[in-house]
C-alpha positions as CSV (number, residue, x, y, z in Angstrom):
1,M,-15.7,3.7,2.0
2,P,-13.6,6.6,1.0
3,H,-9.8,5.5,-0.3
4,T,-6.5,7.6,0.6
5,L,-3.7,8.6,-1.2
6,T,-1.7,5.7,-0.2
7,D,-4.5,3.1,-1.0
8,V,-4.4,3.8,-4.8
9,P,-1.6,2.4,-7.1
10,L,0.0,5.1,-9.0
11,R,1.7,2.5,-11.5
12,T,1.2,-1.3,-11.6
13,A,3.4,-3.9,-13.9
14,S,4.4,-6.9,-14.3
15,F,8.0,-8.3,-13.2
16,S,10.3,-11.0,-12.7
17,L,13.0,-11.4,-10.3
18,A,16.5,-12.2,-10.8
19,D,16.9,-15.0,-8.3
20,R,13.2,-16.3,-7.4
21,W,10.8,-18.2,-10.1
22,L,7.2,-16.1,-10.1
23,V,4.0,-16.1,-12.0
24,W,1.0,-13.7,-12.1
25,T,3.7,-11.0,-10.6
26,E,2.4,-7.4,-10.0
27,A,4.7,-4.8,-8.8
28,R,2.6,-1.7,-7.7
29,L,4.2,1.9,-6.7
30,Y,2.0,3.2,-4.2
31,A,2.5,7.2,-2.8
32,N,4.6,5.8,0.4
33,R,5.8,2.4,-1.1
34,L,6.6,-0.3,-3.5
35,V,4.7,-3.8,-3.1
36,L,5.6,-6.7,-5.4
37,T,3.4,-9.6,-5.5
38,G,3.4,-13.1,-7.5
39,W,3.0,-16.3,-6.6
40,G,5.9,-19.2,-6.5
41,L,5.8,-23.3,-6.8
42,W,4.7,-23.5,-3.1
43,E,3.3,-19.8,-1.9
44,R,2.3,-16.5,-2.2
45,Y,5.1,-14.1,-2.5
46,W,4.3,-10.5,-0.9
47,H,6.8,-8.3,-0.5
48,P,6.2,-4.6,0.6
49,I,9.3,-2.0,0.4
50,P,8.4,1.3,1.9
51,F,10.2,3.9,0.9
52,E,12.1,4.8,4.0
53,T,13.7,1.1,3.7
54,I,14.9,2.1,0.5
55,A,18.8,3.1,0.3
56,Q,19.1,3.6,-3.8
57,V,17.1,2.9,-7.0
58,K,18.8,2.5,-10.1
59,H,17.9,0.8,-13.5
60,E,20.1,-0.9,-16.2
61,N,18.4,-1.6,-19.7
62,D,15.3,-3.3,-19.0
63,S,16.2,-4.0,-14.7
64,I,15.4,-1.5,-11.7
65,I,17.9,-2.3,-9.0
66,V,16.2,-1.6,-5.3
67,H,18.7,-1.7,-2.5
68,Q,17.6,-1.5,0.7
69,T,18.8,-0.1,4.2
70,D,19.0,-3.4,5.4
71,G,21.6,-4.8,2.9
72,R,19.2,-6.4,0.5
73,V,19.3,-5.8,-2.8
74,L,16.2,-6.7,-5.5
75,Q,16.8,-6.9,-9.0
76,L,13.8,-6.6,-10.9
77,H,13.2,-7.1,-14.5
78,M,10.2,-5.3,-16.1
79,S,9.3,-3.5,-19.3
80,S,9.9,0.8,-18.9
81,A,12.5,0.3,-16.0
82,R,13.5,3.6,-16.8
83,R,10.3,5.1,-16.1
84,W,9.6,3.2,-13.3
85,H,13.2,4.9,-11.9
86,T,11.9,7.7,-12.5
87,A,8.7,7.1,-10.7
88,I,10.1,5.7,-7.6
89,E,12.6,8.7,-7.3
90,A,9.6,11.4,-8.0
91,H,7.6,9.8,-5.4
92,R,10.1,9.1,-3.0
93,A,11.5,12.7,-3.2
94,V,8.1,14.0,-2.5
95,Y,7.8,11.5,0.2
96,D,10.5,12.5,2.1
97,A,9.7,16.2,1.7
């Protein structure tokens, strides 16, 4: 079965959240969304973030801060936060075009 561009992750990395304890985490950047997965104490964590729901993305040191249009803010601690910020912004610009 052929894959489309939106099915292939462009970038992956582990992350941690400032307000939640998770293990085996993975952030995946796709052409049209960011997907966060991991395992908490009792359940699987799965949080897709379509680009149209992202109001703003910033980075500070080793963190990416994602402001969503519904008011939620996620702070992701990860290595290469600056590169992730650049990649998210670049793909959002292409997706919005």
